[in-house]
DRENNUMAR-681546 format. One record per residue: residue number from 1; x, y, z of N, C-alpha, C in turn. Coordinates in Angstrom, 3 decimals, padded with zeros to 6 digits. Layout:
! residues N
R, seq, n_xx, n_yy, n_zz, ca_xx, ca_yy, ca_zz, c_xx, c_yy, c_zz
R, NUM, X, Y, Z, X, Y, Z, X, Y, Z;
...
***
This chain:
! residues 247
R, seq, n_xx, n_yy, n_zz, ca_xx, ca_yy, ca_zz, c_xx, c_yy, c_zz
R, 1, 000.837, -001.194, 000.000, 000.000, 000.000, 000.000, 000.874, 001.247, 000.000;
R, 2, 000.525, 002.206, -000.817, 001.271, 003.458, -000.914, 000.485, 004.554, -000.206;
R, 3, 001.134, 005.218, 000.756, 000.459, 006.248, 001.543, 001.299, 007.519, 001.572;
R, 4, 000.635, 008.640, 001.747, 001.318, 009.932, 001.813, 002.031, 010.079, 003.161;
R, 5, 003.235, 010.627, 003.142, 003.963, 010.920, 004.374, 003.555, 012.311, 004.854;
R, 6, 003.147, 012.402, 006.096, 002.650, 013.658, 006.649, 003.617, 014.309, 007.624;
R, 7, 004.631, 013.567, 008.096, 005.535, 014.095, 009.116, 006.985, 013.881, 008.693;
R, 8, 007.822, 014.895, 008.902, 009.237, 014.772, 008.572, 009.908, 013.661, 009.371;
R, 9, 009.402, 013.389, 010.564, 009.994, 012.347, 011.402, 009.812, 010.956, 010.806;
R, 10, 008.890, 010.819, 009.857, 008.651, 009.528, 009.214, 009.602, 009.275, 008.054;
R, 11, 010.397, 010.263, 007.681, 011.326, 010.103, 006.566, 012.549, 009.305, 007.005;
R, 12, 013.065, 008.439, 006.142, 014.242, 007.641, 006.509, 015.522, 008.455, 006.427;
R, 13, 016.576, 007.976, 007.071, 017.902, 008.564, 006.929, 018.449, 008.133, 005.567;
R, 14, 018.828, 009.060, 004.711, 019.233, 008.678, 003.350, 020.472, 007.800, 003.328;
R, 15, 020.359, 006.675, 002.611, 021.490, 005.788, 002.380, 021.805, 005.676, 000.894;
R, 16, 021.035, 006.355, 000.065, 021.241, 006.336, -001.375, 020.907, 007.715, -001.920;
R, 17, 021.344, 008.048, -003.129, 021.139, 009.407, -003.641, 019.699, 009.736, -003.991;
R, 18, 018.878, 008.748, -004.294, 017.482, 009.012, -004.631, 016.695, 009.385, -003.366;
R, 19, 016.905, 008.626, -002.303, 016.299, 008.994, -001.020, 016.806, 010.348, -000.561;
R, 20, 018.078, 010.617, -000.785, 018.662, 011.902, -000.412, 017.947, 013.057, -001.093;
R, 21, 017.689, 012.940, -002.378, 016.971, 013.992, -003.106, 015.620, 014.273, -002.470;
R, 22, 014.918, 013.204, -002.123, 013.571, 013.343, -001.586, 013.605, 013.942, -000.185;
R, 23, 014.434, 013.379, 000.685, 014.453, 013.801, 002.087, 014.953, 015.232, 002.211;
R, 24, 016.005, 015.596, 001.488, 016.528, 016.951, 001.575, 015.505, 017.985, 001.126;
R, 25, 014.793, 017.697, 000.047, 013.766, 018.627, -000.425, 012.644, 018.767, 000.590;
R, 26, 012.224, 017.652, 001.182, 011.174, 017.712, 002.203, 011.636, 018.506, 003.416;
R, 27, 012.892, 018.348, 003.812, 013.408, 019.090, 004.955, 013.531, 020.576, 004.638;
R, 28, 013.792, 020.894, 003.387, 013.913, 022.297, 002.995, 012.565, 023.003, 002.938;
R, 29, 011.548, 022.315, 002.418, 010.273, 022.970, 002.153, 009.134, 022.511, 003.055;
R, 30, 009.330, 021.417, 003.790, 008.226, 020.880, 004.570, 007.312, 020.037, 003.702;
R, 31, 006.343, 019.396, 004.354, 005.448, 018.472, 003.650, 004.058, 019.049, 003.398;
R, 32, 003.879, 020.331, 003.690, 002.565, 020.945, 003.466, 002.557, 021.896, 002.281;
R, 33, 003.703, 022.039, 001.587, 003.756, 022.906, 000.430, 002.994, 022.279, -000.739;
R, 34, 002.430, 023.128, -001.585, 001.555, 022.635, -002.651, 002.333, 021.991, -003.796;
R, 35, 003.641, 022.273, -003.912, 004.376, 021.758, -005.078, 005.219, 020.533, -004.752;
R, 36, 005.069, 019.963, -003.559, 005.830, 018.771, -003.198, 004.917, 017.748, -002.546;
R, 37, 004.957, 016.531, -003.045, 004.223, 015.410, -002.456, 005.208, 014.277, -002.210;
R, 38, 005.094, 013.623, -001.056, 005.971, 012.515, -000.711, 005.129, 011.344, -000.228;
R, 39, 005.426, 010.146, -000.777, 004.692, 008.932, -000.413, 005.698, 007.828, -000.090;
R, 40, 005.195, 006.788, 000.571, 006.001, 005.598, 000.800, 005.116, 004.363, 000.705;
R, 41, 005.749, 003.242, 000.394, 005.016, 001.980, 000.337, 005.573, 001.064, -000.725;
R, 42, 005.298, -000.230, -000.587, 005.719, -001.253, -001.552, 007.230, -001.259, -001.753;
R, 43, 007.968, -000.941, -000.693, 009.418, -000.975, -000.759, 010.061, 000.276, -001.300;
R, 44, 009.287, 001.339, -001.539, 009.816, 002.542, -002.173, 009.441, 003.810, -001.411;
R, 45, 010.218, 004.842, -001.683, 009.902, 006.195, -001.270, 009.724, 007.000, -002.551;
R, 46, 008.688, 007.834, -002.626, 008.368, 008.590, -003.837, 008.256, 010.071, -003.509;
R, 47, 008.642, 010.913, -004.469, 008.327, 012.337, -004.361, 007.982, 012.869, -005.741;
R, 48, 007.078, 013.836, -005.752, 006.721, 014.520, -007.000, 006.932, 016.014, -006.799;
R, 49, 007.807, 016.591, -007.619, 008.082, 018.023, -007.549, 008.461, 018.513, -008.932;
R, 50, 007.876, 019.629, -009.321, 008.158, 020.229, -010.633, 007.971, 019.237, -011.770;
R, 51, 006.976, 018.383, -011.649, 006.654, 017.447, -012.713, 007.544, 016.233, -012.791;
R, 52, 008.445, 016.045, -011.803, 009.353, 014.907, -011.794, 008.999, 013.987, -010.626;
R, 53, 008.792, 012.716, -010.923, 008.578, 011.708, -009.887, 009.900, 011.008, -009.630;
R, 54, 010.440, 011.159, -008.418, 011.650, 010.459, -008.008, 011.247, 009.223, -007.219;
R, 55, 011.829, 008.091, -007.568, 011.538, 006.837, -006.876, 012.825, 006.315, -006.267;
R, 56, 012.820, 006.100, -004.966, 013.960, 005.522, -004.256, 013.582, 004.124, -003.797;
R, 57, 014.456, 003.169, -004.037, 014.181, 001.792, -003.646, 013.746, 000.955, -004.829;
R, 58, 013.631, -000.345, -004.592, 013.186, -001.262, -005.632, 011.830, -001.827, -005.245;
R, 59, 010.823, -001.673, -006.105, 009.475, -002.115, -005.750, 009.406, -003.590, -005.413;
R, 60, 008.585, -003.897, -004.438, 008.302, -005.292, -004.102, 007.619, -005.957, -005.303;
R, 61, 008.169, -007.055, -005.822, 007.566, -007.703, -006.994, 006.106, -008.088, -006.785;
R, 62, 005.715, -008.392, -005.538, 004.332, -008.766, -005.266, 003.378, -007.580, -005.422;
R, 63, 003.916, -006.357, -005.332, 003.085, -005.154, -005.451, 003.439, -004.357, -006.696;
R, 64, 004.093, -005.004, -007.653, 004.581, -004.295, -008.824, 003.470, -003.605, -009.587;
R, 65, 002.334, -004.272, -009.770, 001.251, -003.690, -010.552, 000.714, -002.425, -009.898;
R, 66, 000.507, -002.476, -008.586, 000.022, -001.285, -007.891, 001.033, -000.142, -008.004;
R, 67, 002.325, -000.458, -007.833, 003.354, 000.572, -007.903, 003.432, 001.168, -009.297;
R, 68, 003.334, 000.335, -010.319, 003.375, 000.818, -011.695, 002.178, 001.699, -012.008;
R, 69, 001.006, 001.320, -011.547, -000.191, 002.149, -011.744, -000.062, 003.483, -011.035;
R, 70, 000.498, 003.459, -009.833, 000.702, 004.702, -009.092, 001.650, 005.626, -009.848;
R, 71, 002.782, 005.086, -010.334, 003.746, 005.903, -011.060, 003.141, 006.481, -012.335;
R, 72, 002.284, 005.701, -012.981, 001.694, 006.138, -014.242, 000.599, 007.168, -014.055;
R, 73, -000.025, 007.191, -012.900, -001.209, 008.032, -012.716, -000.985, 009.232, -011.809;
R, 74, 000.257, 009.453, -011.335, 000.461, 010.544, -010.382, 000.700, 011.887, -011.048;
R, 75, 000.693, 011.937, -012.367, 000.761, 013.215, -013.066, 002.155, 013.754, -013.304;
R, 76, 003.177, 012.932, -013.207, 004.545, 013.395, -013.439, 004.889, 013.332, -014.924;
R, 77, 005.672, 014.289, -015.395, 006.110, 014.275, -016.778, 007.408, 013.538, -016.988;
R, 78, 008.086, 013.174, -015.895, 009.352, 012.474, -015.973, 009.504, 011.614, -014.730;
R, 79, 010.154, 010.471, -014.868, 010.435, 009.598, -013.731, 011.937, 009.426, -013.611;
R, 80, 012.442, 009.577, -012.393, 013.872, 009.505, -012.121, 014.101, 008.437, -011.066;
R, 81, 014.919, 007.435, -011.381, 015.117, 006.317, -010.452, 016.324, 005.501, -010.891;
R, 82, 016.616, 004.439, -010.153, 017.678, 003.515, -010.546, 017.194, 002.629, -011.691;
R, 83, 018.088, 002.190, -012.569, 017.678, 001.354, -013.698, 016.972, 000.064, -013.295;
R, 84, 017.385, -000.564, -012.174, 016.698, -001.800, -011.787, 015.277, -001.522, -011.329;
R, 85, 015.036, -000.350, -010.753, 013.669, 000.048, -010.411, 012.845, 000.233, -011.676;
R, 86, 013.435, 000.913, -012.667, 012.741, 001.111, -013.939, 012.419, -000.214, -014.609;
R, 87, 013.350, -001.144, -014.548, 013.114, -002.450, -015.168, 011.961, -003.175, -014.493;
R, 88, 011.913, -003.128, -013.172, 010.825, -003.777, -012.444, 009.475, -003.190, -012.824;
R, 89, 009.452, -001.862, -013.063, 008.193, -001.195, -013.394, 007.885, -001.217, -014.886;
R, 90, 008.764, -001.765, -015.678, 008.524, -001.820, -017.112, 008.762, -000.512, -017.828;
R, 91, 009.616, 000.351, -017.268, 009.908, 001.641, -017.875, 011.025, 001.516, -018.899;
R, 92, 010.890, 002.233, -019.996, 011.944, 002.332, -020.987, 012.729, 003.611, -020.727;
R, 93, 013.998, 003.487, -020.373, 014.797, 004.642, -020.001, 015.264, 005.423, -021.227;
R, 94, 015.199, 006.745, -021.118, 015.697, 007.606, -022.183, 017.144, 008.016, -021.950;
R, 95, 017.518, 008.149, -020.673, 018.877, 008.529, -020.318, 019.340, 007.677, -019.152;
R, 96, 020.636, 007.403, -019.114, 021.238, 006.686, -017.999, 022.631, 007.248, -017.753;
R, 97, 023.141, 006.995, -016.557, 024.492, 007.422, -016.246, 024.936, 006.837, -014.921;
R, 98, 026.214, 006.952, -014.611, 026.721, 006.404, -013.358, 026.437, 007.321, -012.167;
R, 99, 026.280, 006.713, -011.008, 026.223, 007.426, -009.736, 027.562, 007.206, -009.042;
R, 100, 028.209, 008.286, -008.652, 029.490, 008.207, -007.972, 029.338, 008.644, -006.517;
R, 101, 030.314, 008.271, -005.703, 030.271, 008.689, -004.302, 031.673, 008.837, -003.751;
R, 102, 031.770, 009.586, -002.671, 033.014, 009.712, -001.920, 032.653, 009.986, -000.467;
R, 103, 033.218, 009.215, 000.451, 032.967, 009.416, 001.878, 033.936, 010.454, 002.422;
R, 104, 033.373, 011.467, 003.069, 034.190, 012.520, 003.649, 034.606, 012.149, 005.071;
R, 105, 035.846, 012.428, 005.443, 036.276, 012.106, 006.803, 035.511, 012.925, 007.830;
R, 106, 035.309, 012.326, 008.991, 034.653, 013.048, 010.071, 035.544, 014.197, 010.532;
R, 107, 034.933, 015.214, 011.065, 035.682, 016.367, 011.543, 034.746, 017.350, 012.200;
R, 108, 035.305, 018.412, 012.681, 034.496, 019.445, 013.312, 033.587, 020.095, 012.277;
R, 109, 032.379, 020.413, 012.714, 031.456, 021.114, 011.827, 032.000, 022.516, 011.577;
R, 110, 032.147, 022.917, 010.319, 032.687, 024.257, 010.045, 031.835, 025.345, 010.676;
R, 111, 032.493, 026.415, 011.116, 031.759, 027.552, 011.649, 030.854, 028.131, 010.569;
R, 112, 029.707, 028.629, 010.997, 028.772, 029.184, 010.026, 029.399, 030.383, 009.337;
R, 113, 029.219, 030.475, 008.059, 029.661, 031.627, 007.293, 028.605, 031.981, 006.271;
R, 114, 028.600, 033.217, 005.871, 027.622, 033.674, 004.892, 027.799, 032.892, 003.594;
R, 115, 026.750, 032.218, 003.103, 026.889, 031.466, 001.848, 027.078, 032.407, 000.671;
R, 116, 027.647, 031.911, -000.399, 027.812, 032.755, -001.583, 026.473, 033.160, -002.166;
R, 117, 026.471, 034.255, -002.852, 025.245, 034.761, -003.464, 024.752, 033.822, -004.558;
R, 118, 023.479, 033.404, -004.509, 022.939, 032.594, -005.612, 023.053, 033.294, -006.962;
R, 119, 023.027, 034.621, -006.935, 023.167, 035.364, -008.192, 024.568, 035.163, -008.783;
R, 120, 025.593, 035.197, -007.926, 026.958, 034.967, -008.399, 027.123, 033.523, -008.871;
R, 121, 026.564, 032.569, -008.107, 026.595, 031.175, -008.535, 026.001, 031.029, -009.927;
R, 122, 024.869, 031.674, -010.136, 024.190, 031.542, -011.430, 025.020, 032.155, -012.550;
R, 123, 025.670, 033.278, -012.270, 026.485, 033.915, -013.306, 027.607, 032.983, -013.768;
R, 124, 028.240, 032.274, -012.827, 029.304, 031.340, -013.197, 028.731, 030.167, -013.988;
R, 125, 027.623, 029.600, -013.493, 027.014, 028.469, -014.180, 026.553, 028.855, -015.580;
R, 126, 025.898, 029.997, -015.706, 025.360, 030.408, -017.001, 026.476, 030.647, -018.013;
R, 127, 027.624, 031.131, -017.543, 028.744, 031.377, -018.448, 029.354, 030.082, -018.973;
R, 128, 029.027, 028.956, -018.323, 029.571, 027.658, -018.723, 028.527, 026.783, -019.412;
R, 129, 027.351, 027.317, -019.678, 026.269, 026.521, -020.249, 026.648, 025.987, -021.621;
R, 130, 026.278, 024.740, -021.869, 026.521, 024.115, -023.157, 025.622, 022.908, -023.312;
R, 131, 025.805, 022.170, -024.393, 024.943, 021.014, -024.667, 025.004, 019.992, -023.547;
R, 132, 026.170, 019.767, -022.983, 026.307, 018.804, -021.901, 026.205, 019.419, -020.516;
R, 133, 025.902, 020.718, -020.457, 025.821, 021.413, -019.171, 024.650, 022.393, -019.215;
R, 134, 023.409, 021.875, -019.140, 022.238, 022.759, -019.183, 022.104, 023.550, -017.880;
R, 135, 021.605, 024.750, -017.986, 021.418, 025.624, -016.825, 019.959, 026.059, -016.789;
R, 136, 019.283, 025.949, -015.626, 017.873, 026.338, -015.550, 017.694, 027.844, -015.694;
R, 137, 016.472, 028.279, -015.833, 016.198, 029.709, -015.879, 016.565, 030.344, -014.549;
R, 138, 016.860, 031.643, -014.595, 017.392, 032.317, -013.412, 016.426, 032.323, -012.228;
R, 139, 015.183, 032.724, -012.451, 014.278, 032.927, -011.314, 014.047, 031.662, -010.495;
R, 140, 013.676, 030.513, -011.112, 013.498, 029.316, -010.281, 014.791, 028.868, -009.609;
R, 141, 015.924, 029.005, -010.298, 017.204, 028.665, -009.679, 017.466, 029.543, -008.469;
R, 142, 017.277, 030.834, -008.631, 017.562, 031.773, -007.546, 016.673, 031.506, -006.342;
R, 143, 015.387, 031.331, -006.568, 014.461, 031.118, -005.458, 014.758, 029.808, -004.732;
R, 144, 014.985, 028.733, -005.479, 015.225, 027.433, -004.862, 016.569, 027.407, -004.138;
R, 145, 017.615, 027.900, -004.794, 018.937, 027.872, -004.183, 018.993, 028.757, -002.945;
R, 146, 018.409, 029.945, -003.010, 018.377, 030.829, -001.842, 017.685, 030.151, -000.676;
R, 147, 016.550, 029.527, -000.945, 015.781, 028.869, 000.115, 016.581, 027.733, 000.741;
R, 148, 017.181, 026.898, -000.064, 017.927, 025.747, 000.457, 019.166, 026.199, 001.233;
R, 149, 019.870, 027.207, 000.742, 021.037, 027.706, 001.466, 020.641, 028.274, 002.820;
R, 150, 019.551, 028.991, 002.870, 019.096, 029.583, 004.141, 018.709, 028.516, 005.140;
R, 151, 018.152, 027.399, 004.657, 017.661, 026.350, 005.554, 018.705, 025.253, 005.806;
R, 152, 019.908, 025.429, 005.311, 020.976, 024.473, 005.583, 020.870, 023.168, 004.837;
R, 153, 020.039, 023.107, 003.818, 019.908, 021.887, 003.026, 020.647, 022.002, 001.697;
R, 154, 021.537, 022.976, 001.601, 022.411, 023.138, 000.440, 023.707, 023.786, 000.919;
R, 155, 024.792, 023.514, 000.194, 026.086, 024.128, 000.458, 026.685, 024.539, -000.876;
R, 156, 027.471, 025.613, -000.860, 028.073, 026.086, -002.100, 029.365, 026.825, -001.801;
R, 157, 030.255, 026.844, -002.782, 031.476, 027.640, -002.704, 031.675, 028.348, -004.034;
R, 158, 032.284, 029.531, -003.969, 032.707, 030.274, -005.153, 034.172, 030.634, -004.959;
R, 159, 035.001, 030.316, -005.941, 036.411, 030.683, -005.907, 036.634, 031.915, -006.776;
R, 160, 037.521, 032.793, -006.314, 037.803, 034.031, -007.035, 039.243, 034.033, -007.544;
R, 161, 039.418, 034.628, -008.695, 040.731, 034.857, -009.277, 040.766, 036.304, -009.753;
R, 162, 041.825, 037.019, -009.380, 041.966, 038.424, -009.781, 040.747, 039.251, -009.400;
R, 163, 040.157, 038.892, -008.246, 039.049, 039.684, -007.729, 037.704, 039.413, -008.362;
R, 164, 037.595, 038.384, -009.187, 036.314, 038.093, -009.806, 035.989, 036.610, -009.671;
R, 165, 034.677, 036.270, -009.630, 034.295, 034.851, -009.528, 034.853, 034.068, -010.702;
R, 166, 035.464, 032.906, -010.407, 036.082, 032.113, -011.463, 035.563, 030.694, -011.509;
R, 167, 035.110, 030.145, -010.371, 034.663, 028.752, -010.325, 033.685, 028.582, -009.172;
R, 168, 032.869, 027.536, -009.257, 031.924, 027.267, -008.180, 031.645, 025.774, -008.099;
R, 169, 031.163, 025.365, -006.938, 030.670, 024.004, -006.731, 029.444, 024.110, -005.849;
R, 170, 028.438, 023.285, -006.139, 027.140, 023.412, -005.490, 026.580, 022.049, -005.141;
R, 171, 026.122, 021.904, -003.904, 025.401, 020.705, -003.458, 024.013, 021.155, -003.041;
R, 172, 023.006, 020.833, -003.847, 021.646, 021.321, -003.596, 020.807, 020.364, -002.767;
R, 173, 021.401, 019.276, -002.300, 020.693, 018.357, -001.406, 021.666, 017.935, -000.319;
R, 174, 021.400, 018.365, 000.916, 022.285, 018.068, 002.041, 021.443, 017.642, 003.232;
R, 175, 021.799, 016.507, 003.827, 021.190, 016.067, 005.073, 022.308, 015.843, 006.087;
R, 176, 021.960, 015.329, 007.253, 022.966, 015.173, 008.292, 024.017, 014.125, 007.963;
R, 177, 023.718, 013.215, 007.028, 024.671, 012.143, 006.732, 025.075, 012.048, 005.266;
R, 178, 024.503, 012.857, 004.391, 024.782, 012.717, 002.960, 024.599, 014.055, 002.252;
R, 179, 025.156, 014.132, 001.051, 025.019, 015.331, 000.233, 025.086, 014.930, -001.232;
R, 180, 024.484, 015.747, -002.083, 024.465, 015.486, -003.519, 025.125, 016.645, -004.242;
R, 181, 026.280, 016.380, -004.850, 026.980, 017.382, -005.645, 026.224, 017.566, -006.954;
R, 182, 025.710, 018.771, -007.183, 024.819, 018.977, -008.324, 025.431, 019.803, -009.449;
R, 183, 026.483, 020.581, -009.171, 027.075, 021.388, -010.242, 028.494, 021.789, -009.877;
R, 184, 029.370, 021.743, -010.877, 030.735, 022.270, -010.774, 030.998, 023.030, -012.066;
R, 185, 031.513, 024.247, -011.965, 031.745, 025.041, -013.171, 032.972, 025.928, -012.991;
R, 186, 033.713, 026.097, -014.078, 034.870, 026.984, -014.111, 034.738, 027.862, -015.351;
R, 187, 034.851, 029.161, -015.178, 034.755, 030.060, -016.320, 035.840, 029.728, -017.346;
R, 188, 035.519, 029.842, -018.638, 036.473, 029.444, -019.683, 037.857, 030.077, -019.548;
R, 189, 037.941, 031.350, -019.140, 039.229, 032.034, -019.040, 040.107, 031.519, -017.903;
R, 190, 039.528, 030.712, -016.995, 040.272, 030.259, -015.823, 040.452, 028.740, -015.787;
R, 191, 040.204, 028.088, -016.886, 040.332, 026.632, -016.914, 041.791, 026.197, -017.050;
R, 192, 042.017, 024.912, -016.788, 043.351, 024.316, -016.831, 044.238, 024.843, -015.711;
R, 193, 043.636, 025.308, -014.619, 044.405, 025.790, -013.473, 044.087, 025.011, -012.202;
R, 194, 043.281, 023.958, -012.326, 042.928, 023.160, -011.161, 041.831, 023.750, -010.303;
R, 195, 041.119, 024.763, -010.808, 040.091, 025.405, -009.993, 038.876, 024.517, -009.784;
R, 196, 038.561, 023.660, -010.767, 037.438, 022.741, -010.588, 037.699, 021.796, -009.429;
R, 197, 038.887, 021.240, -009.380, 039.260, 020.354, -008.278, 039.243, 021.113, -006.953;
R, 198, 039.780, 022.319, -006.932, 039.798, 023.108, -005.704, 038.380, 023.415, -005.219;
R, 199, 037.479, 023.694, -006.155, 036.103, 024.015, -005.767, 035.418, 022.809, -005.140;
R, 200, 035.597, 021.623, -005.747, 034.980, 020.413, -005.197, 035.566, 020.103, -003.820;
R, 201, 036.862, 020.203, -003.696, 037.501, 019.910, -002.418, 037.064, 020.896, -001.344;
R, 202, 036.922, 022.167, -001.691, 036.472, 023.168, -000.726, 035.041, 022.890, -000.286;
R, 203, 034.206, 022.475, -001.237, 032.828, 022.150, -000.886, 032.769, 020.929, 000.019;
R, 204, 033.548, 019.897, -000.305, 033.531, 018.679, 000.507, 034.003, 018.937, 001.934;
R, 205, 034.895, 019.908, 002.113, 035.332, 020.239, 003.475, 034.201, 020.810, 004.317;
R, 206, 033.180, 021.333, 003.645, 032.007, 021.838, 004.355, 031.014, 020.724, 004.696;
R, 207, 031.356, 019.481, 004.316, 030.436, 018.355, 004.488, 031.103, 017.209, 005.235;
R, 208, 031.700, 017.456, 006.394, 032.440, 016.398, 007.095, 031.525, 015.252, 007.528;
R, 209, 032.049, 014.025, 007.416, 031.316, 012.855, 007.871, 030.168, 012.434, 006.990;
R, 210, 030.031, 013.067, 005.844, 028.922, 012.731, 004.947, 029.414, 011.927, 003.748;
R, 211, 028.528, 011.146, 003.175, 028.779, 010.506, 001.887, 028.276, 011.459, 000.807;
R, 212, 029.169, 011.869, -000.070, 028.816, 012.806, -001.133, 028.579, 012.020, -002.422;
R, 213, 027.371, 012.124, -002.947, 026.988, 011.463, -004.197, 026.996, 012.471, -005.342;
R, 214, 027.030, 011.957, -006.557, 026.776, 012.789, -007.728, 026.234, 011.917, -008.847;
R, 215, 025.364, 012.510, -009.668, 024.842, 011.859, -010.870, 025.661, 012.373, -012.048;
R, 216, 026.470, 011.500, -012.641, 027.333, 011.919, -013.744, 026.719, 011.522, -015.079;
R, 217, 026.894, 012.376, -016.067, 026.508, 012.021, -017.425, 027.324, 010.829, -017.899;
R, 218, 026.747, 010.023, -018.744, 027.422, 008.833, -019.251, 028.730, 009.179, -019.964;
R, 219, 028.777, 010.352, -020.591, 029.927, 010.693, -021.435, 030.745, 011.866, -020.922;
R, 220, 030.432, 012.397, -019.738, 031.081, 013.621, -019.271, 031.910, 013.390, -018.003;
R, 221, 033.082, 013.991, -017.942, 033.858, 014.196, -016.706, 034.294, 012.914, -015.985;
R, 222, 034.459, 011.839, -016.696, 034.867, 010.589, -016.059, 036.241, 010.730, -015.384;
R, 223, 037.233, 011.213, -016.125, 038.585, 011.328, -015.583, 038.645, 012.358, -014.463;
R, 224, 037.861, 013.411, -014.571, 037.877, 014.469, -013.547, 037.480, 013.916, -012.186;
R, 225, 036.371, 013.195, -012.133, 035.914, 012.694, -010.836, 036.746, 011.511, -010.347;
R, 226, 037.294, 010.735, -011.263, 038.212, 009.676, -010.843, 039.453, 010.281, -010.184;
R, 227, 039.954, 011.380, -010.725, 041.135, 012.025, -010.155, 040.857, 012.593, -008.773;
R, 228, 039.609, 012.864, -008.472, 039.223, 013.383, -007.165, 038.930, 012.272, -006.162;
R, 229, 038.980, 011.027, -006.609, 038.783, 009.909, -005.701, 037.354, 009.435, -005.566;
R, 230, 036.465, 009.845, -006.475, 035.088, 009.343, -006.433, 035.045, 007.934, -007.003;
R, 231, 034.179, 007.092, -006.424, 034.031, 005.701, -006.835, 032.624, 005.448, -007.359;
R, 232, 032.477, 004.365, -008.115, 031.172, 004.010, -008.671, 030.274, 003.448, -007.577;
R, 233, 029.066, 003.993, -007.460, 028.063, 003.497, -006.515, 026.991, 002.683, -007.226;
R, 234, 026.554, 003.143, -008.371, 025.475, 002.484, -009.108, 025.152, 003.287, -010.359;
R, 235, 023.872, 003.313, -010.731, 023.450, 004.033, -011.928, 022.152, 004.786, -011.662;
R, 236, 021.918, 005.818, -012.461, 020.649, 006.531, -012.457, 020.006, 006.387, -013.834;
R, 237, 018.688, 006.580, -013.869, 017.966, 006.520, -015.124, 016.823, 007.518, -015.146;
R, 238, 016.496, 008.001, -016.324, 015.414, 008.969, -016.490, 014.492, 008.479, -017.598;
R, 239, 013.187, 008.556, -017.346, 012.207, 008.022, -018.291, 010.965, 008.875, -018.277;
R, 240, 010.294, 008.941, -019.410, 008.940, 009.478, -019.429, 007.989, 008.425, -018.906;
R, 241, 006.933, 008.824, -018.200, 006.017, 007.833, -017.641, 005.176, 007.169, -018.721;
R, 242, 004.654, 006.009, -018.383, 003.754, 005.310, -019.276, 002.312, 005.578, -018.856;
R, 243, 001.388, 005.144, -019.648, -000.009, 005.286, -019.281, -000.487, 003.995, -018.604;
R, 244, -001.581, 004.062, -017.808, -002.066, 002.850, -017.150, -002.355, 001.698, -018.120;
R, 245, -002.669, 002.018, -019.371, -002.970, 000.957, -020.318, -001.733, 000.137, -020.671;
R, 246, -000.526, 000.704, -020.369, 000.715, -000.007, -020.665, 001.044, -001.046, -019.611;
R, 247, 000.418, -000.991, -018.452, 000.745, -001.870, -017.345, 000.175, -003.255, -017.571;
***
């Protein structure tokens, strides 16, 4: 049976990046906001936000039909989950890629400091936009990033060279035990200087004792993250939902 989660205390401690996405967003916005729904049941945790249904866990085969009907009828325009979850539900994936992780050593919690301006973060990201590096529109990025930074469910760093922003790293999902690295960017004029590595390392220092995950494109940045010591955790997949008649 799939039921709506009404209390933050009912959310699990994230042990995987899909649960992390769901739990961090719920902790940032609460469970009474109109644009976020969170459910659990049949071996899975689900969230729907901005037209995307995220599924964490692998559905119980005995409840597969109910879970598939739920995924098909919840009104999401995209489904994001692990490939084995998609296979169980009969989803045809449009995109796939590796999930990487790195465990950060335990240490003292860094003293609070003013987070970097979301506007500056966006300027760096937008200057690096390309086919393999899409950047959202400014207003939703600014509102979401500002909110998450204020509530401690996101961390970010900006590095400066010659008095101007040159590189950034951003984790938009942070809980007490895990974090999700969501963007790293270096302005074209400052590349080949190791600033990308420095930005990731500076961000990870703000996340002591946490497992840091990232969703990597199948064809992008393999050597970069290997050089930083990230290891393969699993895979992610993205699919358009099916209709109930497909079940």
